[in-house]
DOLUMDREN-243095 format. One record per residue (C-alpha): residue number from 1; x negated, y, z. Coordinates in steps of 0.5 Angstrom, whole numbers. Each point is the difference from the previous one (the first is absolute). Example, Ala and Ser with C-alpha at 12.3 -4.5 7.8 and 13.67 -1.06 7.14 Angstrom:
<pts>
resi = 1; x = -25; y = -9; z = 16
resi = 2; x = -2; y = 7; z = -2
</pts>
This chain:
<pts>
resi = 1; x = 0; y = 0; z = 0
resi = 2; x = -2; y = 7; z = -2
resi = 3; x = 0; y = 6; z = 5
resi = 4; x = 5; y = 4; z = 0
resi = 5; x = -4; y = 6; z = -2
resi = 6; x = -3; y = -4; z = -6
resi = 7; x = 7; y = -1; z = -2
resi = 8; x = 2; y = 7; z = 0
resi = 9; x = -6; y = 2; z = -4
resi = 10; x = 1; y = -5; z = -6
resi = 11; x = 7; y = 1; z = 0
resi = 12; x = 2; y = 4; z = -6
resi = 13; x = 3; y = 6; z = 3
resi = 14; x = -2; y = 8; z = -1
resi = 15; x = -6; y = 2; z = 5
resi = 16; x = 4; y = 5; z = 4
resi = 17; x = 5; y = -6; z = 2
resi = 18; x = -6; y = -5; z = 1
resi = 19; x = -3; y = 6; z = 5
resi = 20; x = 7; y = 1; z = 4
resi = 21; x = 1; y = -8; z = 0
resi = 22; x = -7; y = -1; z = 3
resi = 23; x = 1; y = 6; z = 5
resi = 24; x = 6; y = -3; z = 2
resi = 25; x = -3; y = -7; z = 1
resi = 26; x = -5; y = 3; z = 5
resi = 27; x = 5; y = 4; z = 4
resi = 28; x = 4; y = -6; z = 1
resi = 29; x = -6; y = -4; z = 2
resi = 30; x = -2; y = 6; z = 5
resi = 31; x = 7; y = 0; z = 2
resi = 32; x = 0; y = -7; z = 2
resi = 33; x = -6; y = 0; z = 3
resi = 34; x = 2; y = 6; z = 4
resi = 35; x = 6; y = -4; z = 2
resi = 36; x = -4; y = -5; z = 4
resi = 37; x = 0; y = 0; z = 8
resi = 38; x = -7; y = 3; z = 0
resi = 39; x = 1; y = 5; z = -5
resi = 40; x = 7; y = 3; z = 1
resi = 41; x = -1; y = 8; z = 1
resi = 42; x = 3; y = 1; z = 7
resi = 43; x = 1; y = 8; z = -2
resi = 44; x = 5; y = -2; z = -6
resi = 45; x = 7; y = 2; z = 2
resi = 46; x = 5; y = -5; z = -1
resi = 47; x = 4; y = 3; z = -5
resi = 48; x = -7; y = 1; z = -4
resi = 49; x = -2; y = -7; z = 1
resi = 50; x = 7; y = -2; z = -3
resi = 51; x = 0; y = 4; z = -6
resi = 52; x = -7; y = -2; z = -1
resi = 53; x = 2; y = -8; z = 0
resi = 54; x = 6; y = 1; z = -4
resi = 55; x = -1; y = 5; z = -5
resi = 56; x = 1; y = -3; z = -7
resi = 57; x = -6; y = 0; z = -6
resi = 58; x = 4; y = 0; z = -6
resi = 59; x = -6; y = 0; z = -5
resi = 60; x = -3; y = -6; z = 4
resi = 61; x = 7; y = -4; z = 0
resi = 62; x = 0; y = 1; z = -8
resi = 63; x = -6; y = -3; z = -2
resi = 64; x = -1; y = -5; z = 6
resi = 65; x = 7; y = -2; z = 0
resi = 66; x = 4; y = 0; z = 6
resi = 67; x = -2; y = -6; z = 4
resi = 68; x = -7; y = 2; z = 3
resi = 69; x = 2; y = 7; z = 2
resi = 70; x = 6; y = -3; z = 3
resi = 71; x = -4; y = -5; z = 4
resi = 72; x = -5; y = 6; z = 2
resi = 73; x = 6; y = 4; z = 2
resi = 74; x = 2; y = -6; z = 5
resi = 75; x = -8; y = -1; z = 2
resi = 76; x = -1; y = 7; z = 1
resi = 77; x = 6; y = 1; z = 5
resi = 78; x = -3; y = -6; z = 4
resi = 79; x = 4; y = -6; z = -3
resi = 80; x = -1; y = -6; z = -4
resi = 81; x = 2; y = -3; z = -6
resi = 82; x = -1; y = -6; z = -4
resi = 83; x = -1; y = -1; z = -8
resi = 84; x = 2; y = -5; z = -5
resi = 85; x = -4; y = -7; z = 1
resi = 86; x = -2; y = 1; z = 7
resi = 87; x = 3; y = -1; z = 7
resi = 88; x = -5; y = 4; z = 3
resi = 89; x = 2; y = 7; z = 3
resi = 90; x = -4; y = 5; z = -2
resi = 91; x = -2; y = 5; z = 5
resi = 92; x = -5; y = 4; z = -3
resi = 93; x = -1; y = 4; z = -6
resi = 94; x = -7; y = -3; z = -1
resi = 95; x = 3; y = -7; z = -1
resi = 96; x = 3; y = 2; z = -6
resi = 97; x = -2; y = -4; z = -7
resi = 98; x = -4; y = 5; z = -4
resi = 99; x = 4; y = -2; z = -7
resi = 100; x = 5; y = 5; z = 2
resi = 101; x = 3; y = 0; z = -8
resi = 102; x = 1; y = -8; z = 1
resi = 103; x = 7; y = -2; z = -1
resi = 104; x = 0; y = -5; z = 5
resi = 105; x = -1; y = 6; z = 5
resi = 106; x = 7; y = 0; z = 3
resi = 107; x = 3; y = 3; z = 7
resi = 108; x = 4; y = -5; z = 3
resi = 109; x = 1; y = 1; z = 7
resi = 110; x = 0; y = 6; z = 5
resi = 111; x = -1; y = 0; z = 7
resi = 112; x = 0; y = 7; z = 2
resi = 113; x = 3; y = -1; z = 7
resi = 114; x = -1; y = 6; z = 5
resi = 115; x = -4; y = 4; z = -5
resi = 116; x = 1; y = 8; z = -2
resi = 117; x = 2; y = -2; z = -7
resi = 118; x = 6; y = 5; z = -2
resi = 119; x = 5; y = 1; z = -5
resi = 120; x = -4; y = 4; z = -5
resi = 121; x = -5; y = -6; z = 0
resi = 122; x = 5; y = -5; z = -2
resi = 123; x = -1; y = 4; z = -7
resi = 124; x = -6; y = -5; z = -1
resi = 125; x = 4; y = -6; z = 0
resi = 126; x = 5; y = 3; z = -5
resi = 127; x = -3; y = -4; z = -6
resi = 128; x = -2; y = -6; z = 4
resi = 129; x = 4; y = -6; z = -3
resi = 130; x = -3; y = -6; z = 4
resi = 131; x = 1; y = 1; z = 7
resi = 132; x = 4; y = -6; z = 4
resi = 133; x = -1; y = 2; z = 7
resi = 134; x = 0; y = 7; z = 3
resi = 135; x = 0; y = 2; z = 8
resi = 136; x = 0; y = 7; z = 2
resi = 137; x = 2; y = -1; z = 8
resi = 138; x = 0; y = 6; z = 4
resi = 139; x = -2; y = 5; z = -5
resi = 140; x = 2; y = 6; z = 2
resi = 141; x = -1; y = 4; z = -6
resi = 142; x = 5; y = -4; z = -5
resi = 143; x = 7; y = 2; z = -1
resi = 144; x = 5; y = -1; z = -6
resi = 145; x = -5; y = 4; z = -5
resi = 146; x = -4; y = -6; z = 0
resi = 147; x = 5; y = -5; z = -2
resi = 148; x = 0; y = 2; z = -8
resi = 149; x = -7; y = -2; z = -1
resi = 150; x = 1; y = -7; z = 2
resi = 151; x = 4; y = -1; z = -7
resi = 152; x = -6; y = -2; z = -3
resi = 153; x = -1; y = -7; z = 3
resi = 154; x = 7; y = -1; z = 2
resi = 155; x = 3; y = 1; z = -8
resi = 156; x = -6; y = -5; z = -2
resi = 157; x = 3; y = -5; z = 5
resi = 158; x = -6; y = 0; z = 4
resi = 159; x = 2; y = 3; z = 7
resi = 160; x = 3; y = -5; z = 4
resi = 161; x = -2; y = 2; z = 7
resi = 162; x = 1; y = 7; z = 3
resi = 163; x = -1; y = 3; z = 7
resi = 164; x = 2; y = 7; z = 2
resi = 165; x = 1; y = -1; z = 7
resi = 166; x = -1; y = 6; z = 5
resi = 167; x = -1; y = 5; z = -6
resi = 168; x = 5; y = 6; z = -2
resi = 169; x = 4; y = -4; z = -5
resi = 170; x = 7; y = 3; z = 1
resi = 171; x = 7; y = -2; z = -3
resi = 172; x = -1; y = 4; z = -6
resi = 173; x = -6; y = -5; z = -1
resi = 174; x = 4; y = -6; z = 1
resi = 175; x = 3; y = 1; z = -7
resi = 176; x = -6; y = 1; z = -3
resi = 177; x = -3; y = -7; z = 3
resi = 178; x = 7; y = -3; z = -3
resi = 179; x = -3; y = 1; z = -7
resi = 180; x = -6; y = -4; z = 2
resi = 181; x = 3; y = -6; z = -3
resi = 182; x = -6; y = -5; z = 0
resi = 183; x = 0; y = 0; z = 8
resi = 184; x = 1; y = -6; z = 4
resi = 185; x = -2; y = 3; z = 7
resi = 186; x = 1; y = 7; z = 2
resi = 187; x = -1; y = 3; z = 7
resi = 188; x = 2; y = 7; z = 2
resi = 189; x = 1; y = -1; z = 7
resi = 190; x = -1; y = 5; z = 5
resi = 191; x = -1; y = 6; z = -5
resi = 192; x = 0; y = 6; z = 3
resi = 193; x = 5; y = 3; z = -5
resi = 194; x = 5; y = -5; z = 2
resi = 195; x = 0; y = 0; z = 7
resi = 196; x = 7; y = 4; z = 1
resi = 197; x = 3; y = -5; z = -5
resi = 198; x = 5; y = -6; z = 2
resi = 199; x = 0; y = -5; z = -6
resi = 200; x = 6; y = -4; z = 2
resi = 201; x = 5; y = 6; z = 1
resi = 202; x = -3; y = 7; z = -1
resi = 203; x = -3; y = -1; z = -7
resi = 204; x = 3; y = -7; z = -3
resi = 205; x = 0; y = 3; z = -7
resi = 206; x = -8; y = 0; z = 0
resi = 207; x = -1; y = -7; z = 3
resi = 208; x = 5; y = -3; z = -5
resi = 209; x = -3; y = 4; z = -6
resi = 210; x = -7; y = -3; z = 2
resi = 211; x = 3; y = -7; z = 1
resi = 212; x = 4; y = 0; z = -6
resi = 213; x = -6; y = 3; z = -4
resi = 214; x = -5; y = -5; z = 3
resi = 215; x = 4; y = -6; z = 1
resi = 216; x = -6; y = -5; z = 0
resi = 217; x = -5; y = 4; z = 5
resi = 218; x = -1; y = -1; z = 7
resi = 219; x = 1; y = 7; z = 3
resi = 220; x = -2; y = 2; z = 7
resi = 221; x = 4; y = 6; z = 3
resi = 222; x = -2; y = 0; z = 7
resi = 223; x = -5; y = -5; z = 4
resi = 224; x = 6; y = -4; z = 2
resi = 225; x = 4; y = 0; z = -6
resi = 226; x = -1; y = -3; z = -7
resi = 227; x = 4; y = -1; z = -6
resi = 228; x = -1; y = -7; z = -3
resi = 229; x = -1; y = -1; z = -7
resi = 230; x = 7; y = -2; z = -3
resi = 231; x = 0; y = -7; z = -3
</pts>
């Protein structure tokens, strides 16, 4: 496998674009290194850190494909990912294969539990089509705006398991989740945006809609309440 920089330099794109891509690569490598436990700058405010770790590099996504930048986004926020052809969790940027243009390099699993991923950062996965499981438990900066970006993997039929427990998803988001037809398991328990809702009486239409749109999905609404797959 050739190093990423070599691949970029020998790819037939204009010199200005090559320069910006290599610059973006170096910044990404620095950010991943800086996000390690030993090098995180303590002076960086929470807002600035979240902005840095969730910002979108459209140019890099355009020329490198969606999967690797999406995986880097999760790692930058101290989550972990799996790629196609491997059952091993990747927890560091430096564990990535260097052949970033390989068609075999696909993001398949995400575990971003207890991280600072944001709804804005979800734009990284809008064109990723191979995610099978995605878990974002206790991600306080995820709300309804994130959900539209899950369609890439859901519409392809890949996304089967989605855990959004303890996020800020609201009843409005439930209607968006109902469009993710590939789901087999959905956990939206203990979401702060739904704390005032009694699904069985106050808002039965929302619950009925979700069940009718995802009839083959096991849905967890509360830690003690599960809607089983309809047979």
